[in-house]
C-alpha positions as CSV (number, residue, x, y, z in Angstrom):
1,M,-7.0,5.8,-3.4
2,A,-7.5,8.6,-1.1
3,A,-7.7,12.5,-2.6
4,P,-4.5,14.7,-1.9
5,Y,-5.1,16.5,1.5
6,L,-3.6,19.7,2.0
7,P,-5.7,21.6,4.1
8,L,-3.0,24.4,5.1
9,K,-2.3,25.4,1.5
10,R,-4.0,29.0,2.0
11,F,-1.4,30.0,4.5
12,V,1.9,31.4,3.6
13,V,4.7,31.0,6.3
14,L,8.1,32.9,6.5
15,D,10.7,30.5,8.3
16,L,13.7,32.4,9.8
17,S,14.4,29.7,12.1
18,R,17.1,27.4,12.2
19,V,18.5,24.1,13.8
20,R,15.6,22.3,15.5
21,S,12.9,24.0,17.7
22,G,11.9,26.3,14.8
23,P,12.1,24.0,12.0
24,A,10.1,21.5,14.1
25,A,7.3,24.1,14.5
26,V,7.4,24.8,10.6
27,R,7.5,21.2,9.7
28,Q,3.9,20.8,10.9
29,F,2.7,23.4,8.3
30,A,5.1,22.3,5.6
31,D,3.7,18.7,5.5
32,W,0.1,19.9,5.4
33,G,0.5,22.1,2.3
34,A,1.5,25.4,3.7
35,D,3.7,27.7,1.3
36,I,6.9,27.9,3.6
37,I,9.5,30.5,2.4
38,K,12.6,29.4,4.2
39,I,14.6,32.8,4.5
40,E,18.5,32.5,4.6
41,E,21.4,34.7,4.7
42,P,23.2,34.7,1.3
43,S,26.5,34.2,2.7
44,E,26.0,32.6,6.1
45,V,27.7,29.3,7.1
46,K,24.6,27.3,8.1
47,D,24.9,24.7,11.1
48,D,21.9,22.9,9.8
49,K,23.4,22.3,6.2
50,P,24.3,19.0,4.9
51,G,27.9,18.3,5.6
52,G,28.3,14.5,6.0
53,A,25.6,11.8,6.0
54,A,24.3,12.8,9.4
55,K,23.9,16.2,8.5
56,F,22.0,15.6,5.1
57,S,19.7,13.1,6.6
58,D,18.7,15.6,9.4
59,Y,18.4,18.5,6.8
60,Q,16.0,16.4,4.8
61,N,14.1,15.4,7.6
62,T,13.8,19.0,9.2
63,H,13.2,21.0,6.1
64,R,11.3,19.0,3.4
65,N,8.3,20.8,1.5
66,K,9.7,24.3,1.8
67,R,11.0,26.9,-0.7
68,S,14.4,28.7,-0.3
69,L,15.0,32.4,-0.6
70,T,18.6,33.9,0.3
71,L,17.9,37.6,1.6
72,N,20.4,39.9,3.4
73,L,18.2,41.2,5.9
74,K,20.8,44.1,7.0
75,D,20.9,45.6,3.5
76,P,18.3,48.1,3.1
77,R,17.1,46.6,-0.4
78,G,16.8,43.0,1.5
79,K,15.0,44.6,4.4
80,A,12.4,46.2,1.7
81,L,12.0,42.9,0.0
82,F,11.4,41.1,3.3
83,M,8.7,43.6,4.2
84,E,6.9,43.0,1.1
85,L,7.0,39.4,2.0
86,V,5.5,40.1,5.4
87,K,2.7,42.0,3.6
88,R,1.6,38.7,2.2
89,A,2.5,36.4,4.8
90,D,0.2,34.8,7.4
91,V,2.8,33.3,9.9
92,L,6.3,34.1,10.6
93,V,8.5,31.8,13.1
94,E,11.8,32.7,14.3
95,N,14.0,31.4,17.1
96,Y,16.6,34.0,17.6
97,R,17.9,35.2,20.7
98,P,15.1,37.9,21.8
99,S,17.8,40.7,21.3
100,V,18.5,40.0,17.7
101,K,15.1,40.6,16.0
102,K,15.1,43.9,17.5
103,K,18.4,44.8,16.2
104,L,17.4,43.5,12.7
105,G,14.1,45.6,13.0
106,I,11.9,42.5,12.4
107,D,10.6,42.3,15.9
108,Y,6.8,41.8,16.3
109,E,5.6,45.4,16.9
110,S,7.6,46.3,13.7
111,L,5.9,43.7,11.5
112,R,2.8,44.2,13.1
113,A,2.7,47.9,11.7
114,V,3.1,46.3,8.3
115,N,0.7,43.3,8.4
116,P,-1.7,43.5,11.5
117,R,-2.8,40.0,10.5
118,L,0.5,38.6,11.0
119,V,0.9,35.3,13.5
120,Y,4.4,36.1,14.8
121,A,5.8,32.8,16.6
122,S,8.9,33.4,18.7
123,I,10.9,30.3,20.3
124,S,13.7,31.1,22.6
125,G,15.9,29.1,25.2
126,F,14.3,30.7,28.0
127,G,11.6,33.2,27.3
128,Q,11.4,36.7,25.6
129,D,12.1,38.4,29.1
130,G,13.4,37.6,32.5
131,P,16.5,37.0,33.9
132,Y,17.9,34.4,31.5
133,A,16.5,36.0,28.5
134,G,19.8,36.7,27.1
135,R,21.4,33.4,27.6
136,P,22.3,31.1,24.6
137,G,19.9,28.2,25.0
138,L,20.3,24.7,23.6
139,D,18.3,21.6,24.3
140,Q,20.6,19.8,26.8
141,I,20.6,23.2,29.0
142,A,16.9,23.2,28.8
143,Q,16.9,19.4,30.0
144,G,19.0,20.2,32.8
145,L,17.2,23.1,34.3
146,G,13.4,21.8,33.3
147,G,14.1,18.5,35.7
148,I,14.2,15.8,33.3
149,M,17.7,14.8,33.8
150,S,16.9,14.4,37.5
151,V,14.6,11.7,37.1
152,T,16.2,9.9,33.8
153,G,18.5,7.3,34.2
154,E,19.7,5.2,37.3
155,P,20.3,7.0,40.7
156,G,23.3,9.0,41.4
157,R,24.1,10.2,37.7
158,P,22.1,12.9,35.9
159,M,21.1,11.6,32.4
160,R,19.9,13.4,29.4
161,A,17.1,12.2,27.0
162,G,18.2,10.2,24.1
163,I,16.3,12.7,21.9
164,P,16.1,16.6,22.0
165,I,12.9,16.6,23.7
166,A,13.0,20.2,24.7
167,D,13.6,21.1,20.9
168,L,11.0,19.1,19.7
169,S,8.3,19.6,22.2
170,A,8.8,23.6,21.9
171,G,8.2,23.3,18.4
172,L,5.1,21.5,18.5
173,F,4.0,24.1,21.2
174,A,4.6,26.8,18.8
175,A,2.8,25.2,16.1
176,I,-0.1,24.5,18.5
177,G,0.0,28.1,19.5
178,I,0.1,29.5,15.9
179,L,-2.8,27.3,15.0
180,I,-4.6,28.7,17.9
181,A,-3.8,32.4,16.8
182,L,-4.8,31.5,13.1
183,L,-8.5,30.2,14.5
184,D,-8.6,33.4,16.6
185,R,-7.9,35.8,13.6
186,E,-10.9,34.3,11.8
187,Q,-13.0,36.4,14.3
188,S,-10.7,39.1,15.4
189,G,-9.1,39.8,12.1
190,Q,-5.8,40.5,14.0
191,G,-2.5,38.6,14.4
192,R,-1.1,37.6,17.5
193,W,2.6,37.2,19.0
194,V,3.1,33.5,19.9
195,Q,5.7,32.9,22.3
196,T,7.4,29.8,23.8
197,S,10.7,28.6,24.9
198,L,12.7,25.3,25.5
199,L,12.4,25.8,29.3
200,Q,8.8,26.4,29.3
201,A,8.2,23.2,27.1
202,Q,10.6,20.9,29.1
203,V,8.9,21.9,32.3
204,W,5.6,21.3,30.8
205,M,6.6,17.9,29.7
206,M,7.5,16.8,33.2
207,D,3.8,16.4,33.5
208,F,3.1,13.9,36.6
209,Q,6.6,14.2,37.9
210,A,6.2,18.0,38.2
211,T,2.8,17.3,39.6
212,R,4.3,15.1,42.6
213,W,6.3,18.1,43.5
214,L,3.6,20.9,43.1
215,I,0.7,18.8,44.7
216,D,2.4,16.3,47.1
217,G,5.6,18.3,48.0
218,E,7.6,15.2,46.7
219,V,11.1,15.7,44.9
220,P,11.0,12.7,42.2
221,G,14.4,10.8,41.7
222,Q,15.7,8.5,39.3
223,S,14.3,5.0,38.9
224,G,16.2,3.8,35.9
225,N,13.9,1.7,33.9
226,D,11.3,1.0,36.8
227,H,8.2,3.2,36.5
228,P,8.5,6.0,39.3
229,T,5.1,5.3,40.9
230,S,3.8,1.9,39.7
231,A,5.3,-1.8,40.0
232,P,6.0,-3.9,38.2
233,T,6.6,-2.0,35.4
234,G,10.1,-1.9,33.9
235,V,12.7,-3.9,31.8
236,Y,13.2,-7.6,32.5
237,P,16.0,-10.0,30.9
238,T,15.0,-13.1,29.1
239,A,16.9,-15.6,27.5
240,D,17.8,-13.9,24.7
241,G,17.5,-10.3,25.5
242,H,15.2,-7.9,27.3
243,I,11.4,-7.0,27.3
244,N,9.4,-4.2,28.6
245,I,6.5,-5.5,31.0
246,A,3.8,-3.0,32.6
247,A,1.6,-4.8,34.9
248,M,-0.3,-1.9,36.4
249,G,-3.1,-2.7,38.7
250,S,-4.0,-5.6,40.7
251,T,-6.0,-7.4,37.7
252,M,-2.9,-7.1,35.2
253,F,-0.6,-8.2,38.2
254,T,-2.8,-11.4,38.8
255,R,-2.6,-12.1,34.9
256,L,1.2,-11.8,35.2
257,C,1.6,-14.0,37.9
258,E,-0.4,-16.5,36.2
259,V,1.7,-16.4,32.9
260,L,5.0,-16.7,35.0
261,G,3.7,-19.7,36.4
262,M,3.5,-18.2,40.0
263,P,-0.1,-17.6,41.0
264,E,0.8,-17.8,44.6
265,M,2.7,-14.2,44.1
266,A,-0.4,-12.4,43.6
267,T,-1.5,-13.1,47.3
268,D,2.0,-12.5,48.6
269,P,1.6,-10.2,51.6
270,R,4.6,-8.2,50.1
271,F,2.7,-7.7,46.9
272,I,-1.0,-8.0,47.4
273,E,-1.5,-4.2,47.0
274,A,-0.2,-1.3,44.6
275,G,1.7,0.6,47.2
276,L,3.3,-2.6,48.6
277,R,4.5,-3.6,45.3
278,V,6.2,-0.2,45.0
279,E,7.8,-0.5,48.4
280,N,9.0,-4.0,48.0
281,R,9.8,-3.4,44.3
282,A,13.2,-5.0,44.7
283,D,12.1,-8.3,46.0
284,L,9.1,-8.1,43.3
285,N,11.7,-7.7,40.4
286,R,13.8,-10.6,41.8
287,E,10.8,-12.9,41.8
288,I,9.8,-11.9,38.0
289,V,13.7,-11.8,36.8
290,A,14.1,-15.4,37.9
291,R,11.3,-16.7,35.7
292,T,11.6,-14.2,32.9
293,R,15.1,-15.4,32.2
294,T,14.0,-19.0,31.5
295,R,12.4,-18.1,27.9
296,D,13.1,-16.2,24.8
297,S,11.7,-12.7,24.6
298,A,9.2,-13.7,21.7
299,D,7.8,-16.4,23.9
300,W,7.3,-14.1,26.7
301,I,5.8,-11.5,24.8
302,A,3.2,-13.8,23.0
303,A,2.2,-15.3,26.2
304,L,1.8,-11.9,28.0
305,N,-0.2,-10.4,25.2
306,A,-2.6,-13.3,25.0
307,A,-3.3,-12.7,28.6
308,G,-3.8,-9.0,28.2
309,V,-0.6,-8.0,30.1
310,P,1.1,-4.9,28.2
311,C,4.4,-6.0,27.1
312,G,6.8,-5.5,24.0
313,P,10.2,-5.7,22.7
314,I,13.1,-3.1,23.1
315,L,14.2,-2.5,19.5
316,S,17.1,-0.4,17.9
317,M,16.0,2.1,15.1
318,D,16.6,-0.6,12.2
319,G,14.0,-3.4,14.2
320,T,11.5,-0.4,14.9
321,F,11.1,0.3,11.1
322,A,11.1,-3.4,10.3
323,D,8.4,-4.0,13.0
324,E,5.2,-5.0,11.2
325,Q,2.9,-2.5,13.2
326,V,5.3,0.3,12.3
327,R,5.4,-0.7,8.9
328,H,1.6,-0.9,8.7
329,L,1.1,2.6,10.3
330,R,3.4,3.9,7.3
331,M,5.8,5.9,9.6
332,T,8.1,6.7,6.7
333,R,7.5,8.7,3.2
334,E,9.8,8.4,0.3
335,V,11.2,11.4,-1.3
336,E,12.8,11.4,-4.8
337,H,16.1,13.7,-4.0
338,P,17.6,15.0,-7.3
339,R,21.4,14.0,-6.3
340,K,20.4,11.0,-3.8
341,G,17.7,9.5,-5.6
342,P,14.9,8.0,-3.4
343,I,15.3,8.6,0.1
344,S,13.1,7.7,3.0
345,I,12.1,10.4,5.8
346,M,9.7,10.4,8.7
347,A,5.9,10.5,8.3
348,Q,3.3,12.7,10.3
349,P,2.0,10.5,13.2
350,V,-1.6,11.9,12.3
351,N,-4.0,10.5,10.0
352,F,-7.2,12.0,8.7
353,S,-10.1,10.1,7.2
354,D,-10.8,10.6,3.1
355,G,-7.5,12.4,2.7
356,E,-3.9,11.6,2.1
357,L,-0.9,13.7,1.9
358,P,1.0,13.7,-1.6
359,A,4.6,12.8,-1.9
360,P,6.6,15.0,-0.1
361,R,9.4,17.4,-1.7
362,P,13.0,17.3,-0.6
363,A,14.7,20.1,1.3
364,P,15.8,22.9,-0.7
365,E,19.1,23.9,-1.5
366,T,19.9,27.2,-0.4
367,G,18.5,30.0,-2.5
368,A,17.0,27.3,-4.9
369,H,13.9,29.5,-5.1
370,T,15.1,32.9,-5.0
371,A,14.4,33.7,-8.4
372,E,10.9,32.3,-8.3
373,I,10.0,34.1,-5.1
374,L,11.3,37.4,-6.1
375,A,9.2,37.1,-9.4
376,W,6.2,36.5,-7.0
377,L,7.0,40.0,-5.6
378,G,7.0,41.6,-8.7
379,V,10.9,41.9,-9.3
380,D,11.9,41.2,-12.8
381,A,14.8,39.0,-13.8
382,A,17.2,42.0,-14.7
383,E,16.7,43.3,-11.2
384,C,17.1,39.7,-9.6
385,E,20.4,39.7,-11.3
386,R,21.5,43.3,-10.1
387,L,20.4,42.2,-6.5
388,R,22.3,38.9,-6.6
389,G,25.6,40.7,-7.8
390,A,25.2,43.2,-5.0
391,G,25.1,40.4,-2.2
392,V,21.4,41.2,-1.4
393,V,19.9,37.8,-2.6
């Protein structure tokens, strides 16, 4: 069995974030061994706390492997304790609106004065400055502004992506930025202010669709399940459902035609070149659909894969996690929850040779580690109780 692998255990991360984008960044450090201190207001009603099955499961997914400290940052005693944490921390992650951290006196410049080695990461809706900086920002708003809704779904009706793609990608970009800043700190000895936003992340995620506009001057539109610039690539009905087929390039297309029992289609003047296949996509799809409807999905998938034509099933979540390759990749981890017993959460999608992550810890109850963390700061038990009684923790 591989040895436990916790390459980030030397780092202390203060997590002031909530909901999804910030926790998505922090999760990358929590899973790889960093000491995450999740700082929460003692009396605040959380919108990311367990409140039913869906809330519970999402909270466990987002906040595993952390310690929780309640701390009133508006109280001078709470603020002083926070500054002691800052002195010992390597990283701080927050996703407040830009103005909030300045009101609390925990903005980058204020904390840099306390710990110049601190890597301070901010995730916002639209950026730390600019005309939209003060607006409330949520994933779907960024999806609309960032362009993805204009290319998703069938023509004529904007459609959001089925996952919070702006939140998740912003969190990943923040984590990458933090890691870059930590590497830079090894040479410079100084921390950095790392900034990203849902909008920046969503625009970047547009990738080749954005490039079609920037370089070619083409405004991409919606193409449903068809690939916008390649054919035949899309969803095709079978006798018992639907499958994905992606026959990009002439070689793949010829193989597809052979498997379909339609070799003549490869030399059809309408489809003989890649550009013509896109131009005549509707005719091409009609020809393919007429044949794919005649056999079951499993039959087509087996035959197409045997011929080297990319294809696959379209699964719901239960089917995805039952799939043999997903199971082989171990995309779930088991957590022992103190009230729920064993539960499954998402695993990291990255593997390293000669190392394996230990069993994850469940997401903490609010303030579960307050006394433990205060003791680390040198606060004795009597003082901890006084602070608790005063509502500081």
